[in-house]
C-alpha positions as CSV (number, residue, x, y, z in Angstrom):
1,Q,-5.8,-24.3,20.7
2,V,-3.6,-27.2,22.0
3,Q,-0.7,-26.6,24.3
4,L,2.2,-29.1,24.4
5,V,4.8,-29.4,27.2
6,E,7.8,-31.6,26.7
7,S,10.1,-33.1,29.3
8,G,12.9,-35.7,29.6
9,G,15.7,-34.3,27.5
10,G,19.3,-34.1,28.7
11,L,22.9,-35.2,28.2
12,V,23.6,-38.9,27.7
13,Q,26.6,-41.0,26.7
14,P,26.5,-42.9,23.4
15,G,24.7,-46.1,23.8
16,G,22.5,-44.7,26.6
17,S,18.8,-44.2,26.8
18,L,16.4,-41.3,27.4
19,R,12.6,-41.1,27.6
20,L,10.8,-38.0,26.4
21,S,7.3,-37.1,27.4
22,C,4.8,-34.6,25.9
23,A,1.6,-33.6,27.7
24,A,-1.1,-32.0,25.7
25,S,-3.8,-29.7,27.1
26,G,-6.5,-27.5,25.7
27,S,-9.0,-28.2,22.9
28,I,-7.9,-31.7,22.1
29,L,-9.9,-33.7,19.5
30,R,-10.1,-37.4,20.0
31,A,-9.1,-38.0,16.3
32,N,-5.5,-36.8,16.4
33,V,-2.0,-37.6,15.6
34,M,0.9,-36.8,17.9
35,G,4.6,-37.2,17.4
36,W,8.1,-36.0,17.6
37,Y,10.3,-34.1,15.2
38,R,13.9,-33.0,15.8
39,Q,16.2,-30.3,14.5
40,A,20.0,-30.2,14.8
41,P,21.9,-26.9,14.4
42,G,22.1,-25.9,10.7
43,E,19.7,-28.7,9.7
44,Q,16.0,-28.8,8.7
45,R,13.4,-30.1,11.2
46,E,12.9,-33.8,10.5
47,L,10.3,-36.4,11.4
48,V,11.3,-38.8,14.2
49,A,8.0,-40.7,14.9
50,T,4.3,-40.3,15.0
51,I,1.4,-42.1,16.5
52,T,-2.4,-41.9,15.9
53,H,-5.0,-41.9,18.6
54,R,-5.6,-45.6,17.6
55,G,-2.0,-46.5,18.1
56,T,-0.8,-46.6,14.5
57,T,2.9,-45.6,14.4
58,N,5.3,-44.3,11.8
59,S,9.0,-43.6,12.3
60,A,12.1,-42.5,10.4
61,D,14.4,-45.2,9.1
62,S,17.3,-43.7,11.1
63,V,15.5,-44.5,14.4
64,K,13.8,-47.8,13.7
65,G,14.8,-50.5,16.1
66,R,16.1,-47.9,18.6
67,F,13.3,-45.5,19.3
68,T,9.7,-46.4,20.4
69,I,6.8,-44.0,20.4
70,S,3.8,-44.7,22.6
71,R,0.9,-42.7,24.0
72,D,-1.6,-42.7,26.9
73,N,-4.9,-41.3,25.6
74,A,-6.3,-40.9,29.1
75,K,-3.5,-38.6,30.0
76,N,-3.2,-36.9,26.5
77,T,0.5,-37.7,26.7
78,V,2.9,-39.1,24.1
79,Y,6.3,-40.7,24.9
80,L,9.5,-41.4,23.0
81,Q,11.7,-44.1,24.4
82,M,15.1,-43.6,22.9
83,N,17.7,-46.5,23.3
84,S,21.1,-47.0,21.8
85,L,21.5,-43.3,21.3
86,K,24.2,-42.0,18.9
87,P,25.9,-38.7,18.7
88,E,24.0,-38.0,15.5
89,D,20.7,-38.1,17.5
90,T,21.8,-34.9,19.1
91,A,19.1,-32.3,18.4
92,R,16.3,-30.3,19.8
93,Y,13.2,-32.6,19.9
94,Y,9.8,-31.0,19.3
95,C,6.4,-32.5,20.2
96,W,3.7,-32.1,17.5
97,Y,0.0,-32.4,17.5
98,S,-2.4,-32.5,14.6
99,D,-6.1,-33.2,14.4
100,A,-8.9,-34.1,12.0
101,L,-10.1,-30.4,11.8
102,G,-6.7,-29.2,10.7
103,G,-5.5,-27.9,14.0
104,A,-1.8,-28.2,14.7
105,S,0.6,-27.3,17.5
106,W,4.2,-27.5,18.4
107,G,5.9,-27.7,21.7
108,Q,8.9,-25.5,22.7
109,G,11.3,-28.4,22.4
110,T,13.6,-30.3,24.6
111,Q,17.4,-30.6,24.0
112,V,18.9,-34.1,23.7
113,T,22.7,-34.2,23.6
114,V,24.6,-37.5,23.0
115,S,28.2,-37.1,23.9
116,S,31.0,-38.8,25.8
């Protein structure tokens, strides 16, 4: 089992920036994908961005050009740099892990609120 611990959420004004981190521990396979999803109140959980262990990324159209996902394989940590934040980015952000053997884990989430 893989445990995920997120950090870095908070309250920020529109146009501001935040950086989320997610540290993985436990039975981590080298061939894995990690990423971020988000869920706003009353909405379904949606993909924000993912990154493979080789660095291939994928992101939602709504965040392209504003959010950047990266990872440090030596630290088993994935990051989400969020710039030019908008009120509609307000949500709980969840870290996600999936590996080649079908294992999958979710973090507890970290709240991001964009408001003036």
